[in-house]
C-alpha positions as CSV (number, residue, x, y, z in Angstrom):
1,M,34.3,49.3,38.8
2,R,33.5,52.1,41.3
3,I,32.3,55.2,39.5
4,L,31.8,58.6,41.2
5,Y,29.5,61.1,39.4
6,C,29.6,64.8,40.4
7,T,26.6,66.7,39.1
8,D,24.9,70.0,39.8
9,T,21.5,68.7,38.6
10,F,19.8,65.4,39.3
11,L,16.4,63.7,40.0
12,P,13.8,64.7,41.0
13,E,14.6,67.6,38.6
14,I,13.7,66.5,35.1
15,N,15.9,67.6,32.2
16,G,18.2,66.0,29.6
17,V,21.2,65.8,31.9
18,T,19.3,64.1,34.7
19,T,17.6,61.7,32.3
20,V,20.9,60.6,30.8
21,L,22.6,60.4,34.2
22,A,19.8,58.2,35.7
23,T,20.1,55.9,32.6
24,M,23.8,55.6,33.1
25,R,23.5,54.8,36.8
26,D,20.8,52.2,36.3
27,G,22.5,50.6,33.3
28,L,25.9,50.4,35.0
29,R,24.4,49.0,38.2
30,R,22.7,46.2,36.2
31,R,26.1,45.4,34.8
32,G,27.6,44.9,38.2
33,H,29.3,48.3,38.8
34,E,29.2,50.5,41.9
35,V,27.8,54.0,41.3
36,F,27.9,56.9,43.7
37,I,26.4,60.3,42.9
38,A,27.0,63.7,44.5
39,A,24.2,66.1,43.8
40,P,22.2,69.1,45.1
41,R,19.4,68.6,47.6
42,Y,15.8,69.4,46.4
43,P,12.7,70.0,48.5
44,I,11.5,66.5,47.7
45,P,13.7,63.4,47.4
46,G,14.4,61.6,44.1
47,P,12.9,58.3,43.2
48,D,16.0,56.3,44.2
49,E,18.3,57.9,46.8
50,S,20.6,54.9,47.3
51,Q,24.2,55.8,47.0
52,V,23.3,59.5,46.4
53,H,24.9,62.1,48.6
54,R,22.9,65.3,48.7
55,L,24.4,68.7,49.5
56,A,22.5,71.7,50.8
57,A,21.5,74.0,47.9
58,V,19.7,77.2,47.1
59,T,17.8,78.3,44.1
60,C,19.6,80.2,41.4
61,P,18.5,83.9,41.3
62,G,16.2,84.4,38.4
63,Y,16.0,80.7,37.5
64,A,14.3,78.7,40.3
65,Q,14.7,75.3,38.5
66,V,18.5,75.5,39.0
67,R,19.9,74.8,42.4
68,L,23.4,75.7,43.6
69,S,25.4,73.9,46.2
70,W,28.5,74.8,48.2
71,P,30.6,71.7,48.3
72,W,33.9,73.1,49.7
73,G,35.2,71.6,52.8
74,R,36.6,68.4,54.2
75,G,33.2,66.8,54.7
76,L,32.6,66.0,51.0
77,E,36.1,64.9,50.5
78,R,35.8,62.3,53.3
79,V,32.6,61.1,51.7
80,F,34.4,60.5,48.4
81,D,37.3,58.8,50.2
82,G,34.8,56.5,51.8
83,F,33.5,55.4,48.4
84,E,37.0,54.9,47.1
85,P,36.2,55.6,43.4
86,D,38.2,54.1,40.5
87,L,37.0,56.9,38.2
88,V,35.4,60.3,38.6
89,H,32.9,61.6,36.0
90,L,32.2,65.3,36.0
91,V,28.6,65.6,34.7
92,T,28.3,69.4,34.9
93,E,30.6,72.4,35.1
94,G,29.1,73.9,38.2
95,P,30.3,73.9,41.8
96,L,30.0,70.1,42.3
97,G,31.7,69.4,39.0
98,L,34.5,71.7,40.0
99,F,34.9,70.1,43.4
100,G,35.0,66.6,41.8
101,R,37.6,67.9,39.3
102,R,39.9,69.1,42.1
103,Y,39.3,65.9,44.2
104,A,40.2,63.6,41.3
105,R,43.3,65.5,40.4
106,Q,44.6,65.6,43.9
107,A,43.9,61.9,44.4
108,G,45.3,60.9,41.0
109,I,42.0,59.3,39.9
110,P,41.1,59.2,36.2
111,V,38.6,61.9,35.1
112,V,35.9,61.9,32.4
113,S,33.7,64.9,31.8
114,S,30.4,65.6,29.9
115,F,29.3,68.6,27.9
116,H,25.5,68.7,27.9
117,T,24.7,72.4,27.9
118,D,25.7,75.1,25.3
119,F,26.8,77.6,27.9
120,P,28.4,80.1,25.5
121,R,25.0,80.6,23.8
122,Y,23.2,80.6,27.1
123,A,25.6,83.3,28.3
124,A,25.0,85.4,25.2
125,R,21.2,85.3,25.7
126,Y,21.2,85.9,29.5
127,L,24.2,88.1,30.0
128,G,25.2,89.6,26.6
129,R,28.0,89.0,24.1
130,Y,30.6,90.2,26.5
131,A,30.1,87.0,28.6
132,V,30.8,84.6,25.8
133,G,34.6,84.9,25.9
134,P,35.0,84.2,29.6
135,T,32.5,81.3,29.4
136,R,34.5,79.7,26.6
137,A,37.8,80.1,28.5
138,W,36.2,78.5,31.6
139,L,35.0,75.5,29.6
140,R,38.5,75.0,28.0
141,R,40.0,75.0,31.5
142,F,37.4,72.8,33.1
143,H,37.5,70.1,30.5
144,S,41.2,70.1,30.1
145,A,41.5,67.8,33.1
146,A,39.4,65.0,31.5
147,A,40.8,62.0,29.6
148,F,37.9,62.6,27.3
149,T,34.8,64.8,27.2
150,Q,31.5,63.2,26.2
151,T,29.0,65.2,24.1
152,P,26.0,63.8,22.3
153,S,26.4,65.1,18.7
154,E,29.0,65.4,16.0
155,A,28.1,69.1,15.6
156,T,28.8,69.9,19.3
157,R,32.0,67.8,19.2
158,D,33.3,69.8,16.3
159,E,32.4,73.0,18.2
160,L,34.3,71.8,21.2
161,I,37.3,71.0,19.0
162,A,37.2,74.5,17.6
163,L,36.9,75.9,21.1
164,G,40.1,74.2,22.1
165,V,38.6,71.5,24.4
166,P,40.9,68.5,24.2
167,R,39.6,65.0,23.4
168,P,35.9,65.4,22.8
169,V,33.9,62.3,21.9
170,V,30.4,61.6,20.7
171,W,28.4,59.7,23.3
172,G,25.0,59.9,25.0
173,R,22.5,60.2,22.2
174,G,20.5,57.1,23.3
175,V,16.8,56.8,24.0
176,D,14.8,54.2,25.9
177,T,12.9,52.7,23.0
178,A,11.1,50.2,25.2
179,W,9.6,53.0,27.3
180,F,8.9,55.5,24.5
181,H,7.0,53.3,22.1
182,P,4.0,53.7,19.7
183,V,2.3,50.9,21.5
184,R,1.3,53.4,24.1
185,R,-0.9,55.3,21.7
186,R,-4.5,55.4,22.8
187,L,-5.9,57.3,19.7
188,P,-6.3,56.2,16.1
189,L,-3.0,56.6,14.2
190,R,-4.8,58.2,11.3
191,P,-7.3,60.7,12.9
192,P,-10.8,60.2,11.4
193,A,-12.5,63.1,9.7
194,G,-13.3,65.9,12.1
195,Q,-10.7,64.8,14.7
196,P,-7.9,67.3,15.0
197,V,-4.3,66.4,14.4
198,R,-2.3,66.7,17.7
199,V,0.7,69.1,17.5
200,L,2.9,68.7,20.6
201,H,5.8,70.6,22.2
202,V,7.7,69.2,25.2
203,G,10.6,71.1,26.9
204,R,11.8,73.6,29.4
205,L,10.0,76.9,28.8
206,A,13.0,79.3,28.9
207,V,14.5,82.0,26.7
208,E,17.4,79.7,25.6
209,K,14.9,77.2,24.3
210,D,13.6,79.7,21.7
211,V,10.2,79.8,23.2
212,G,9.5,83.0,21.2
213,T,9.8,81.1,18.0
214,L,7.6,78.3,19.4
215,V,4.9,80.8,20.4
216,E,4.9,82.6,17.0
217,A,5.0,79.3,15.1
218,F,2.0,78.0,17.0
219,R,0.1,81.2,16.5
220,L,0.7,81.3,12.8
221,A,-0.2,77.7,12.3
222,H,-3.3,78.0,14.5
223,A,-4.5,81.0,12.5
224,E,-4.2,78.9,9.3
225,L,-5.4,75.5,10.6
226,G,-8.1,76.4,13.1
227,A,-9.9,73.3,14.3
228,E,-7.8,71.0,12.1
229,A,-5.1,70.9,14.7
230,E,-4.9,70.7,18.5
231,F,-1.8,72.4,20.0
232,I,-0.3,71.0,23.3
233,V,2.5,72.4,25.4
234,A,4.1,70.2,28.1
235,G,6.8,71.7,30.4
236,D,7.6,74.4,32.9
237,G,10.2,77.1,33.3
238,P,10.7,80.8,33.7
239,E,8.7,81.6,30.5
240,A,5.8,79.4,31.3
241,G,3.4,82.2,32.2
242,R,4.2,84.1,29.0
243,V,3.7,81.1,26.9
244,R,0.3,80.4,28.5
245,G,-0.8,84.0,28.0
246,A,0.3,84.1,24.3
247,L,-1.3,80.7,23.4
248,P,-4.7,80.7,24.9
249,F,-6.0,78.2,22.3
250,A,-3.4,75.5,23.4
251,Q,-3.5,73.0,26.1
252,H,-0.9,73.7,28.8
253,L,0.0,70.6,30.8
254,G,3.0,71.8,32.8
255,F,5.4,69.3,34.2
256,L,4.5,65.7,33.6
257,D,5.8,62.4,35.1
258,R,7.7,60.0,32.8
259,A,4.8,57.6,32.3
260,T,2.3,60.3,31.5
261,L,4.8,61.9,29.1
262,A,5.4,58.6,27.3
263,S,1.7,58.3,26.6
264,L,1.5,61.9,25.6
265,Y,4.2,61.4,23.0
266,A,2.6,58.3,21.6
267,D,-0.8,60.1,21.2
268,A,0.8,63.0,19.3
269,D,0.9,63.3,15.5
270,V,3.5,66.0,15.1
271,F,6.3,67.2,17.5
272,V,7.7,70.7,17.3
273,F,11.0,71.7,18.8
274,P,12.5,75.0,17.8
275,S,15.4,75.2,20.3
276,S,18.7,76.0,18.5
277,T,21.0,75.5,21.6
278,E,20.7,71.7,22.0
279,T,23.7,69.4,22.2
280,C,21.4,66.5,21.5
281,G,17.7,67.3,22.0
282,L,16.6,64.2,24.0
283,V,12.9,65.1,23.7
284,A,13.2,64.9,20.0
285,L,14.6,61.4,20.2
286,E,11.8,60.4,22.6
287,A,9.2,61.7,20.1
288,L,10.9,59.8,17.3
289,A,11.0,56.6,19.4
290,S,7.2,57.1,19.9
291,G,6.7,57.2,16.2
292,V,6.1,61.0,16.0
293,P,7.7,63.0,13.2
294,V,9.8,66.0,14.5
295,I,9.9,69.5,13.1
296,G,13.1,70.9,14.7
297,A,15.7,73.6,14.4
298,D,18.5,73.0,11.9
299,A,21.2,73.7,14.5
300,G,23.1,72.1,17.3
301,G,22.5,68.4,17.8
302,I,19.0,68.3,16.3
303,P,20.1,67.6,12.7
304,G,21.9,64.5,14.0
305,N,18.6,63.0,15.0
306,V,16.1,64.5,12.5
307,R,16.4,63.4,8.9
308,H,14.9,66.1,6.8
309,G,12.0,64.8,4.7
310,L,12.3,61.3,6.2
311,T,11.7,61.5,10.0
312,G,10.6,65.1,10.0
313,F,11.7,68.5,8.9
314,L,14.5,70.9,9.7
315,V,13.8,74.6,9.8
316,A,16.2,77.5,10.1
317,P,16.6,78.7,13.7
318,G,14.2,81.5,14.6
319,D,12.1,81.0,11.4
320,A,8.7,80.9,13.0
321,A,6.9,81.2,9.7
322,G,9.0,78.2,8.4
323,F,8.0,76.1,11.4
324,A,4.3,77.1,10.9
325,R,4.5,76.0,7.2
326,Q,5.9,72.6,8.1
327,I,3.2,72.2,10.8
328,Q,0.6,72.9,8.2
329,V,2.2,70.4,5.7
330,L,2.1,67.5,8.3
331,V,-1.3,68.3,9.7
332,R,-2.9,68.2,6.2
333,D,-0.9,65.3,4.7
334,G,-1.8,62.1,6.5
335,D,0.1,59.9,4.1
336,Q,3.3,61.7,4.8
337,R,2.7,61.6,8.6
338,W,2.3,57.9,8.3
339,A,5.5,57.4,6.3
340,M,7.4,59.5,8.8
341,H,5.8,57.7,11.7
342,E,7.4,54.4,10.4
343,A,10.8,56.0,9.6
344,A,10.9,57.9,13.0
345,R,10.5,54.7,15.0
346,A,13.0,52.8,12.9
347,F,15.6,55.5,13.3
348,A,15.2,55.7,17.1
349,V,15.6,51.9,17.5
350,G,19.1,52.4,16.2
351,R,19.8,54.8,19.1
352,D,18.7,52.4,21.9
353,W,20.5,53.0,25.2
354,S,22.0,49.5,25.3
355,R,24.4,50.3,22.5
356,E,25.5,53.5,24.2
357,L,26.1,51.7,27.5
358,D,28.2,49.1,25.8
359,V,30.6,51.9,24.6
360,L,30.5,53.6,28.0
361,E,31.4,50.5,29.9
362,A,34.3,49.7,27.5
363,D,35.7,53.2,27.6
364,Y,35.5,53.4,31.4
365,A,37.3,50.0,31.6
366,A,40.0,51.1,29.2
367,L,40.6,54.3,31.1
368,R,40.7,52.6,34.4
369,W,43.1,49.8,33.5
370,A,45.3,51.1,30.7
371,S,48.6,52.7,31.2
372,T,49.3,56.2,29.8
373,A,50.9,54.5,26.8
374,A,47.9,52.3,26.0
375,P,45.6,52.7,23.0
376,A,42.7,55.0,23.3
377,P,39.2,53.6,24.1
378,S,36.9,52.8,21.2
379,S,35.0,56.1,21.1
380,W,38.0,58.4,21.6
381,P,38.8,60.6,18.6
382,T,41.7,59.9,16.4
383,T,43.5,62.3,14.2
384,T,41.3,61.3,11.2
385,S,38.0,61.3,13.1
386,V,38.3,64.9,14.4
387,A,39.9,66.6,11.5
C-alpha cells in the first residue's frame, strides 16, 4: 500500500506527534508498505529524509518550536500525484493537513485523520474562552472528511463524540518497550541510605502543559524532603526560563536525544507529569515502560495509562499540593516504589507498538479495498462501543 502522511510537525522536532508518526512510518516500511511524508522544513534535517518532502516554513509567532508552512500551489499537488497514494492520512489540522484534506477529496482518495492535540483547551489558555467555540467548529469540519479519526485514549474519543466529530477510534497509545526498558538503569534500583531518590519530569515546558503546577509541586516537595530527593527537569519550550528560575535546586537538562532520554527514564525512581491536556501522554508511557511509577493528572488520556495505586498515582489537575504529597509518599516508601516498578513495566508491555501496528495495517487495508457497503475495520466504533 502507498500511504501519504500530511503533517505540520515532524522530526527533527521531538514531541508526541513526531514520535508516533516516525514509529508508524518505520513499522509500515518494515511490513512492505510505501510511506511518503509531507512536512515543514527545519534548520537541521531529520534523521531519515528518504521519502520526506519538506516545505519552506517560518516559526510561529510566540512559539518558536512550532513551524508553519504555506503548501498552496500546484507544486505540492504534483509531488503527491507523483507518489500516487492509495490513502492519505492527515496527522495534524494545520496548513499541511488542510492541503492534504483538499487533495484527497479532489482525487477521490480515502482519508484517515488523527487527533493528537487538545486544541480547544490550548485555545482557552492562549487566546481566551471566546476562541473555544470557533476551534471546536473547525475540528468538526476538518475531521468530517475522514473515514475515521484516530485518537489515543477512550476519554478523548468520548470528547470527540460529544464534539460532533464523526467516527473517532482509539489508536496510537503504544510505546517502544524494547527501547524504553529498566535494563538501561545504571543506578541501584533501591537507593542506598544517603542516596537521594530521583524525581523526574520530561516534557515540553509550556503553559498548556501545566508547568505552573509542576513548579509549585516540586517546590513544596523539595521544602519537605530536602536532600532525600533529587529533582530533574528534561525538556524545552517557551516556559523553560521561568522553570529554571523558579527551581534553582533542580537539574535542568533541556532537550535530550532519544538514547540519553531512555537512560534518564531508567535511572529515575519517580516520574511526575501534571499536564491535564494530554490525549495520551506518551512520556508517561515511556516512564512506565522503564519501570518508573508515574504521578499524573487525573484528566485527559493519563488515567488510561496510570492505574492509581498500582502503577502510580492520579492527582486532580492543578493540585500542586496533592502532587507534592504523592511525591513524598513514593520518595519515602521504597517498598511501594518497588511494587509499582514491577507493575509499571508489566502494564507497558501490554502497550507495545507491534500490537498497535497490527491494527493500523488491518484498518488501512480494509479502508483501501472495501466498498462503501463493506463492514467497518476492526478498530472502528460501533453503535455499542461509542454509546
